[in-house]
LUMDRENVO-545048 format. One line per field, with one value per residue: residue number from 0; residue in three letters; x, y, z of N, C-alpha, C in turn. Coordinates in nm, 4 decimals. Each point is the difference from the previous one (the first is absolute). Last residue first. Example, Ala and Ser with C-alpha at 12.3 -4.5 7.8 and 13.67 -1.06 7.14 Angstrom:
REM residues 2
n <- [1, 0];
res <- [SER, ALA];
nc1 <- [1.2850, 0.0290];
nc2 <- [-0.2250, -0.5720];
nc3 <- [0.7080, -0.0070];
cac1 <- [0.0820, -0.0890];
cac2 <- [0.1190, 0.1190];
cac3 <- [0.0060, 0.0000];
cc1 <- [-0.0770, 0.0900];
cc2 <- [0.1090, 0.1200];
cc3 <- [0.0730, 0.0000];
REM end
This chain:
REM residues 156
n <- [155, 154, 153, 152, 151, 150, 149, 148, 147, 146, 145, 144, 143, 142, 141, 140, 139, 138, 137, 136, 135, 134, 133, 132, 131, 130, 129, 128, 127, 126, 125, 124, 123, 122, 121, 120, 119, 118, 117, 116, 115, 114, 113, 112, 111, 110, 109, 108, 107, 106, 105, 104, 103, 102, 101, 100, 99, 98, 97, 96, 95, 94, 93, 92, 91, 90, 89, 88, 87, 86, 85, 84, 83, 82, 81, 80, 79, 78, 77, 76, 75, 74, 73, 72, 71, 70, 69, 68, 67, 66, 65, 64, 63, 62, 61, 60, 59, 58, 57, 56, 55, 54, 53, 52, 51, 50, 49, 48, 47, 46, 45, 44, 43, 42, 41, 40, 39, 38, 37, 36, 35, 34, 33, 32, 31, 30, 29, 28, 27, 26, 25, 24, 23, 22, 21, 20, 19, 18, 17, 16, 15, 14, 13, 12, 11, 10, 9, 8, 7, 6, 5, 4, 3, 2, 1, 0];
res <- [HIS, THR, GLY, ASP, THR, ARG, ALA, HIS, VAL, MET, ARG, THR, PRO, THR, TYR, GLU, LEU, VAL, LEU, GLU, GLY, ARG, GLN, ASN, LEU, VAL, ARG, ASN, ARG, THR, LYS, VAL, ILE, GLY, THR, HIS, PRO, ARG, SER, LYS, SER, ARG, ARG, ALA, GLU, LEU, VAL, GLU, VAL, GLU, CYS, HIS, LEU, THR, ASP, GLY, ALA, VAL, THR, PRO, GLY, HIS, VAL, LYS, TYR, GLU, MET, GLU, LEU, PHE, ALA, PHE, GLY, THR, HIS, GLN, MET, SER, CYS, GLN, VAL, LEU, LEU, GLY, GLU, MET, PHE, CYS, TYR, VAL, LEU, ALA, GLY, PRO, VAL, VAL, ARG, GLY, LYS, LEU, VAL, SER, GLU, GLU, GLU, GLN, PHE, GLU, TYR, ASN, VAL, PHE, LEU, VAL, GLU, THR, MET, GLY, THR, CYS, THR, VAL, PHE, ASN, ILE, ILE, ASP, ALA, GLU, THR, ILE, THR, ARG, GLY, ILE, THR, LYS, PHE, GLN, ARG, GLY, VAL, THR, ALA, ASP, GLU, PHE, PHE, LEU, GLY, LEU, GLY, LEU, THR, GLU, MET];
nc1 <- [-2.0121, 0.4443, 0.0808, -0.1012, -0.4594, -0.2778, 0.2922, 0.2553, 0.3501, 0.3956, 0.1569, 0.1270, -0.1605, -0.0426, -0.2449, -0.1642, -0.3186, -0.2919, -0.4096, -0.5240, -0.4985, -0.2819, 0.0243, 0.4746, 0.3893, 0.4210, 0.2014, 0.3234, 0.1689, 0.2602, 0.1969, 0.1301, 0.1347, -0.1163, -0.0556, 0.0561, 0.4266, 0.5016, 0.4171, -0.0849, -0.4601, -0.3758, -0.2416, -0.1926, -0.0588, -0.2271, -0.4864, -0.2793, -0.3255, -0.1481, -0.1868, -0.1607, -0.1515, -0.1344, 0.1004, 0.0734, 0.4704, 0.3837, 0.3935, 0.3006, 0.2831, 0.2386, 0.3447, 0.2075, 0.2917, 0.1137, 0.1577, 0.0259, -0.0907, -0.3971, -0.3227, -0.3883, -0.5853, -0.4593, -0.3266, -0.1846, 0.0358, -0.3112, -0.3022, 0.1843, 0.4455, 0.0634, -0.0486, 0.3757, 0.3491, -0.0376, 0.1378, 0.4609, 0.1830, -0.0520, 0.2855, 0.4266, 0.0585, -0.1578, -0.3091, -0.1991, -0.3448, -0.0941, 0.2051, 0.5255, 0.4146, 0.2313, 0.0769, -0.3503, -0.3320, 0.1890, 0.2724, -0.2119, -0.1758, 0.2476, 0.0931, 0.1361, 0.3758, 0.4030, 0.1953, 0.0352, -0.0131, 0.0167, -0.3334, -0.4273, -0.1977, -0.1971, -0.4320, -0.3842, -0.1654, -0.2614, -0.4502, -0.3167, -0.1931, -0.2359, -0.1782, -0.3140, -0.1349, -0.2649, -0.0253, 0.2173, 0.1138, 0.1775, 0.1562, 0.3324, 0.3390, 0.2896, -0.1177, -0.1019, -0.2240, 0.2448, 0.2651, -0.2981, -0.2960, -0.2629, -0.3810, -0.4437, -0.4075, -0.0828, -0.2876, -0.1045];
nc2 <- [-5.1569, -0.0506, 0.0845, -0.3014, -0.0510, 0.1580, 0.2367, 0.1658, 0.2937, 0.3186, 0.5088, 0.5027, 0.4769, 0.4626, 0.3506, 0.3628, 0.2374, 0.2918, 0.3664, 0.1656, 0.0165, -0.1373, -0.4408, -0.1945, -0.1978, -0.1741, -0.1774, -0.2272, -0.1312, -0.3704, -0.4009, -0.5164, -0.4380, -0.5350, -0.5541, -0.4271, -0.0430, 0.0516, 0.2206, 0.4553, 0.2819, 0.3864, 0.4593, 0.5116, 0.4699, 0.3162, -0.0510, 0.0903, 0.0283, 0.0970, -0.1428, 0.0801, 0.0529, 0.2222, 0.1022, -0.0583, -0.0121, 0.2300, 0.2322, 0.4021, 0.1913, -0.0626, -0.4252, -0.3625, -0.3610, -0.3599, -0.4979, -0.5649, -0.4784, -0.4089, -0.4058, -0.2647, 0.0661, -0.1074, -0.1998, 0.3736, 0.4997, 0.4028, 0.0687, -0.1576, 0.1426, 0.4421, 0.1293, -0.0713, 0.3111, 0.3764, -0.0342, 0.0483, 0.4403, 0.2328, -0.1128, 0.1912, 0.4339, 0.0688, 0.2406, 0.2699, 0.2513, 0.4992, 0.4731, 0.2132, 0.1763, -0.2107, -0.0721, -0.1046, -0.3569, -0.4134, -0.2420, -0.2675, -0.4238, -0.4031, -0.3011, 0.1791, 0.3063, -0.1779, -0.4421, -0.4828, -0.3623, -0.4841, -0.3030, -0.1372, 0.3221, 0.3803, -0.0625, -0.0368, 0.3976, 0.2833, -0.1136, 0.0945, 0.4278, 0.1303, 0.1424, -0.0571, -0.0104, -0.0067, -0.1120, 0.0582, 0.1794, 0.1539, 0.0892, 0.0148, 0.1025, -0.3372, -0.5154, -0.4999, -0.4289, -0.3732, -0.2654, -0.2005, 0.0044, -0.2657, -0.3257, -0.1341, -0.3044, -0.3523, -0.3030, -0.4331];
nc3 <- [-3.0566, 0.1876, 0.4855, 0.3834, 0.3072, 0.3460, 0.3898, 0.4932, 0.2875, 0.2884, 0.1722, 0.2673, 0.2816, 0.2915, 0.4065, 0.4379, 0.4386, 0.2386, -0.1863, 0.0425, 0.0534, 0.3795, 0.1946, -0.1543, -0.3603, -0.3630, -0.5028, -0.4092, -0.5297, -0.3379, -0.3818, -0.2267, -0.3575, -0.1602, -0.1980, -0.2253, -0.2332, 0.2056, -0.0526, -0.1420, 0.1369, -0.0820, 0.1401, 0.2131, 0.3652, 0.2737, 0.2997, 0.4656, 0.4924, 0.5556, 0.5223, 0.5543, 0.5718, 0.5169, 0.5581, 0.4674, 0.2402, -0.2648, -0.3660, -0.2960, -0.4290, -0.4195, -0.1798, -0.3755, -0.3702, -0.4604, -0.2120, -0.2277, -0.1188, 0.0674, -0.2148, -0.1547, -0.0496, -0.0769, 0.3149, 0.2960, 0.0229, 0.0436, 0.4074, 0.4349, 0.0811, 0.1308, 0.4534, 0.2715, -0.0196, 0.2672, 0.4477, 0.0917, 0.0265, 0.3998, 0.3495, 0.0164, 0.1845, 0.5123, 0.3699, 0.4714, 0.3468, 0.1930, -0.1121, -0.0777, 0.1196, 0.4631, 0.4811, 0.3493, -0.1091, -0.1617, 0.3033, 0.3184, -0.1334, -0.2734, -0.3881, -0.4554, 0.0032, 0.1896, -0.2281, -0.1884, -0.3917, -0.1296, -0.2231, 0.1861, 0.2847, -0.1922, -0.1989, 0.2800, 0.1913, -0.2721, -0.0849, 0.3312, 0.0249, -0.4565, -0.5321, -0.4682, -0.5418, -0.5378, -0.5422, -0.4734, -0.5169, -0.5419, -0.5702, -0.4917, -0.3289, -0.2768, 0.0494, 0.1598, -0.0622, -0.1859, 0.2995, 0.3768, 0.4748, 0.3912, 0.2455, 0.1639, -0.2027, -0.4295, -0.3940, -0.3252];
cac1 <- [-0.1320, 0.0172, 0.0170, 0.1447, 0.0656, -0.0896, -0.0747, -0.0335, -0.1333, -0.0182, -0.0323, 0.0117, 0.0551, -0.0091, 0.1056, -0.0026, 0.1101, 0.0877, 0.0996, 0.1402, 0.0540, -0.0121, -0.1422, -0.0824, -0.0698, -0.0799, -0.0163, -0.0980, 0.0114, -0.1157, 0.0347, -0.0952, 0.0565, 0.0266, -0.0136, -0.1348, -0.1034, -0.1137, 0.0492, 0.0843, 0.1307, 0.0163, 0.0689, -0.0346, 0.0735, 0.0947, 0.1025, 0.0052, 0.1037, -0.0353, 0.1089, -0.0208, 0.0836, -0.0436, -0.0024, -0.1309, -0.1079, -0.0227, -0.1238, -0.0248, -0.0591, -0.0343, -0.1047, 0.0115, -0.0925, 0.0346, -0.0920, 0.0609, 0.1367, 0.0187, 0.1191, 0.1098, 0.1277, 0.0704, 0.0256, -0.0271, 0.1157, 0.0644, -0.0778, -0.1404, -0.0029, 0.0264, -0.1201, -0.1046, 0.0333, -0.0400, -0.1455, -0.0413, 0.0375, -0.0860, -0.1317, 0.0092, -0.0191, 0.1227, 0.0091, 0.0676, 0.0747, -0.0744, -0.1033, -0.1152, -0.0694, -0.0141, 0.1194, 0.0831, -0.0742, -0.0907, 0.0801, 0.0584, -0.1024, 0.0089, -0.0427, -0.1112, -0.1021, -0.0858, 0.0495, -0.0540, 0.0097, 0.1049, 0.1191, 0.0396, 0.0461, 0.1308, 0.1040, 0.0323, 0.0703, 0.1325, 0.0823, 0.0384, 0.1128, -0.0340, 0.1102, 0.0270, 0.0379, 0.0705, -0.0918, -0.0395, 0.0311, -0.1014, -0.0055, -0.1118, -0.1042, 0.0542, 0.0320, 0.0760, -0.0947, -0.0791, 0.0803, 0.1079, 0.0169, 0.0607, 0.1333, 0.1032, 0.0001, 0.0434, 0.0844, -0.0657];
cac2 <- [-0.0176, -0.0326, 0.1173, 0.0283, -0.0667, -0.1064, 0.0387, -0.0993, -0.0592, -0.0944, -0.1399, -0.0699, -0.1344, -0.0408, -0.0909, -0.0277, -0.0839, -0.0343, -0.0976, 0.0413, 0.0205, 0.1426, 0.0335, -0.0241, 0.1175, -0.0359, 0.1151, -0.0313, 0.1025, 0.0826, 0.0996, 0.1097, 0.0875, 0.1376, 0.1026, -0.0108, 0.0530, -0.0875, -0.1307, -0.0628, -0.0424, -0.1454, -0.0610, -0.1408, -0.0727, 0.0912, -0.0749, 0.0326, -0.0605, 0.0325, 0.0168, -0.0775, 0.0202, -0.0973, 0.0444, 0.0549, -0.0963, -0.0334, -0.0761, -0.1015, 0.0534, 0.1414, 0.0329, 0.1280, 0.0087, 0.1259, 0.1120, 0.1186, 0.0235, 0.1415, 0.0425, -0.0959, 0.0576, 0.0536, -0.1029, -0.1388, -0.0869, 0.0072, 0.0502, -0.0417, -0.1449, -0.0209, 0.0371, -0.0987, -0.1178, 0.0317, -0.0085, -0.1410, -0.0662, 0.0596, -0.0608, -0.1371, 0.0037, -0.0089, -0.1245, 0.0047, -0.1262, -0.1219, -0.0308, -0.0637, 0.1088, -0.0113, 0.0363, 0.1064, 0.1151, 0.0537, 0.0678, 0.1187, 0.1051, 0.0682, -0.0825, -0.0899, 0.0717, 0.0702, 0.1347, 0.0504, 0.1462, 0.0483, 0.0397, -0.1045, -0.1150, 0.0346, 0.0195, -0.1290, -0.0821, 0.0581, -0.0227, -0.1419, -0.0135, 0.0034, -0.0535, 0.0812, -0.0826, 0.0598, 0.0354, -0.1085, 0.0187, -0.0594, 0.0422, -0.0578, 0.0988, 0.1266, 0.0944, 0.1125, 0.0931, 0.0626, 0.0990, -0.0568, 0.0516, 0.1307, -0.0022, 0.0318, 0.1379, 0.0111, 0.1139, 0.0903];
cac3 <- [-0.0622, -0.1415, -0.0836, -0.0105, -0.1132, -0.0472, -0.1195, -0.1011, 0.0126, -0.1091, 0.0273, -0.1275, -0.0131, -0.1394, -0.0411, -0.1435, -0.0454, 0.1124, -0.0432, 0.0104, -0.1338, -0.0317, -0.0116, 0.1190, 0.0532, 0.1170, 0.0892, 0.1033, 0.1045, 0.0354, 0.1020, 0.0171, 0.1020, -0.0384, 0.1037, 0.0573, -0.0895, 0.0313, 0.0455, -0.1025, 0.0494, 0.0068, -0.1141, -0.0150, -0.1039, -0.0640, -0.0723, -0.1423, -0.0823, -0.1373, -0.0946, -0.1218, -0.1173, -0.1001, -0.1392, -0.0322, 0.0238, 0.1407, 0.0141, 0.1025, 0.1223, -0.0150, 0.0965, 0.0698, 0.1134, 0.0652, 0.0170, 0.0620, -0.0457, 0.0317, 0.0742, -0.0163, 0.0413, -0.1171, -0.1007, 0.0390, -0.0207, -0.1314, -0.1142, -0.0024, -0.0260, -0.1421, -0.0747, 0.0283, -0.0802, -0.1370, -0.0096, 0.0047, -0.1251, -0.1028, 0.0188, -0.0506, -0.1450, -0.0798, -0.0753, -0.1296, -0.0039, -0.0304, 0.0988, -0.0635, -0.0695, -0.1450, -0.0768, 0.0553, 0.0528, -0.1021, -0.1019, 0.0640, 0.0091, 0.1279, 0.1141, -0.0257, -0.0754, 0.0954, 0.0234, 0.1265, -0.0138, 0.0889, -0.0750, -0.0954, 0.0784, 0.0579, -0.1008, -0.0620, 0.0994, 0.0239, -0.1193, 0.0021, 0.0938, 0.1424, 0.0796, 0.1186, 0.1151, 0.1129, 0.1078, 0.0895, 0.1418, 0.0859, 0.1400, 0.0743, 0.0258, 0.0497, -0.1066, 0.0561, 0.0629, -0.1061, -0.0694, -0.0797, -0.1355, -0.0191, -0.0586, 0.0987, 0.0489, 0.1394, 0.0361, 0.0934];
cc1 <- [-0.0875, -0.1334, 0.0172, 0.0281, 0.1487, 0.0667, -0.0912, -0.0777, -0.0232, -0.1349, 0.0037, -0.0156, 0.0093, 0.0650, -0.0250, 0.1136, -0.0153, 0.1212, 0.0940, 0.0917, 0.1446, 0.0536, -0.0243, -0.1428, -0.0816, -0.0574, -0.0944, -0.0024, -0.1141, 0.0406, -0.1229, 0.0471, -0.0905, 0.0579, 0.0235, -0.0210, -0.1433, -0.1207, -0.1120, 0.0400, 0.0771, 0.1401, 0.0107, 0.0697, -0.0486, 0.0719, 0.0865, 0.1132, -0.0115, 0.1182, -0.0562, 0.1139, -0.0501, 0.0712, -0.0458, -0.0093, -0.1333, -0.1134, -0.0126, -0.1359, -0.0334, -0.0564, -0.0237, -0.1196, 0.0190, -0.1095, 0.0733, -0.1065, 0.0688, 0.1457, -0.0040, 0.1223, 0.1088, 0.1334, 0.0775, 0.0170, -0.0244, 0.1138, 0.0700, -0.0718, -0.1444, 0.0039, 0.0188, -0.1286, -0.1030, 0.0331, -0.0478, -0.1512, -0.0515, 0.0258, -0.0972, -0.1342, 0.0050, -0.0326, 0.1323, 0.0137, 0.0599, 0.0934, -0.0827, -0.1010, -0.1230, -0.0717, -0.0182, 0.1134, 0.0898, -0.0706, -0.0908, 0.0798, 0.0548, -0.0975, -0.0041, -0.0550, -0.1251, -0.1132, -0.0966, 0.0634, -0.0576, 0.0188, 0.1170, 0.1316, 0.0525, 0.0548, 0.1356, 0.1150, 0.0394, 0.0800, 0.1428, 0.0867, 0.0479, 0.1265, -0.0320, 0.1090, 0.0329, 0.0285, 0.0828, -0.1138, -0.0515, 0.0365, -0.1094, 0.0090, -0.1195, -0.1132, 0.0471, 0.0425, 0.0675, -0.1021, -0.0830, 0.0753, 0.1165, 0.0049, 0.0513, 0.1408, 0.1125, 0.0009, 0.0345, 0.0986];
cc2 <- [0.1195, -0.0154, -0.0284, 0.1174, 0.0316, -0.0831, -0.1162, 0.0629, -0.0990, -0.0663, -0.0814, -0.1477, -0.0446, -0.1375, -0.0476, -0.0953, -0.0211, -0.0817, -0.0281, -0.1142, 0.0454, 0.0323, 0.1478, 0.0468, -0.0391, 0.1273, -0.0408, 0.1144, -0.0281, 0.1109, 0.0872, 0.0903, 0.1232, 0.0752, 0.1377, 0.0979, -0.0128, 0.0485, -0.1004, -0.1413, -0.0680, -0.0312, -0.1504, -0.0535, -0.1436, -0.0647, 0.0993, -0.0804, 0.0479, -0.0389, 0.0275, 0.0333, -0.0813, 0.0331, -0.1157, 0.0536, 0.0690, -0.1006, -0.0341, -0.0679, -0.1116, 0.0613, 0.1504, 0.0192, 0.1334, 0.0231, 0.1231, 0.1050, 0.1179, 0.0295, 0.1508, 0.0395, -0.1048, 0.0654, 0.0522, -0.0932, -0.1473, -0.0982, -0.0089, 0.0418, -0.0452, -0.1478, -0.0241, 0.0304, -0.1107, -0.1159, 0.0311, -0.0149, -0.1450, -0.0688, 0.0528, -0.0729, -0.1388, 0.0039, -0.0033, -0.1400, -0.0157, -0.1193, -0.1190, -0.0377, -0.0530, 0.1211, 0.0015, 0.0472, 0.1174, 0.1265, 0.0671, 0.0813, 0.1292, 0.1183, 0.0716, -0.0696, -0.0864, 0.0750, 0.0730, 0.1333, 0.0685, 0.1504, 0.0413, 0.0342, -0.1094, -0.1139, 0.0279, 0.0133, -0.1352, -0.0878, 0.0478, -0.0340, -0.1441, -0.0064, 0.0210, -0.0683, 0.0936, -0.1006, 0.0620, 0.0465, -0.1190, 0.0306, -0.0763, 0.0435, -0.0555, 0.1018, 0.1317, 0.0954, 0.1284, 0.1005, 0.0752, 0.1140, -0.0704, 0.0406, 0.1416, -0.0068, 0.0197, 0.1469, -0.0037, 0.1094];
cc3 <- [0.0184, -0.0721, -0.1478, -0.0928, 0.0027, -0.1100, -0.0390, -0.1139, -0.1128, 0.0238, -0.1291, 0.0316, -0.1456, -0.0151, -0.1426, -0.0311, -0.1502, -0.0434, 0.1166, -0.0440, -0.0007, -0.1402, -0.0305, -0.0263, 0.1221, 0.0603, 0.1132, 0.1006, 0.0963, 0.0960, 0.0227, 0.1134, 0.0062, 0.1176, -0.0611, 0.1164, 0.0524, -0.0808, 0.0300, 0.0409, -0.1121, 0.0519, 0.0225, -0.1249, -0.0025, -0.1174, -0.0768, -0.0634, -0.1449, -0.0878, -0.1392, -0.0956, -0.1185, -0.1299, -0.0892, -0.1415, -0.0234, 0.0097, 0.1472, -0.0155, 0.0967, 0.1282, -0.0091, 0.0926, 0.0688, 0.1027, 0.0508, 0.0231, 0.0674, -0.0310, 0.0225, 0.0823, -0.0088, 0.0362, -0.1218, -0.1197, 0.0319, -0.0241, -0.1344, -0.1279, -0.0142, -0.0369, -0.1493, -0.0751, 0.0227, -0.0935, -0.1414, -0.0119, -0.0021, -0.1335, -0.1055, 0.0145, -0.0613, -0.1498, -0.0761, -0.0603, -0.1391, -0.0043, -0.0459, 0.1073, -0.0738, -0.0586, -0.1513, -0.0905, 0.0383, 0.0482, -0.1031, -0.1018, 0.0597, 0.0040, 0.1350, 0.1240, -0.0203, -0.0699, 0.0934, 0.0395, 0.1245, -0.0071, 0.0885, -0.0689, -0.0923, 0.0848, 0.0634, -0.0991, -0.0591, 0.0961, 0.0242, -0.1213, 0.0060, 0.0857, 0.1478, 0.0820, 0.1144, 0.1100, 0.1128, 0.0899, 0.0795, 0.1443, 0.0728, 0.1458, 0.0755, 0.0105, 0.0610, -0.1103, 0.0477, 0.0545, -0.1041, -0.0683, -0.0676, -0.1458, -0.0197, -0.0537, 0.1002, 0.0387, 0.1488, 0.0396];
REM end
């Protein structure tokens, strides 16, 4: 019987493949929970007076780390469940601010895919992950390299 909800295997990650996640709206509660849990209680995230009177950014600012974490959560749900093996490295760039109430989604393109030399039942996959808000503005971009399970060892 087929199992639904499994992620993409190495063989599914062909160079040039593109897909996007569903959207996720970031709330004030998300921000408070995240900064409290991580200890990122910077005034930019927790002080309304500072935000209104001193910050050049208007609205309840979202930490870039939270944006990244939420996108990884959406990607686990749609492409890595049961097939993700290891997160190896990434490049990361914040392009613009995210504020409470923004709805974000991630657009993914496979840049590189090769069979792992040390673990033949896995592959190494690098993607470009572009995070866009509800206005289509690029707010964050990162290029993770991951080890993912393969269906076979590549000899068949």
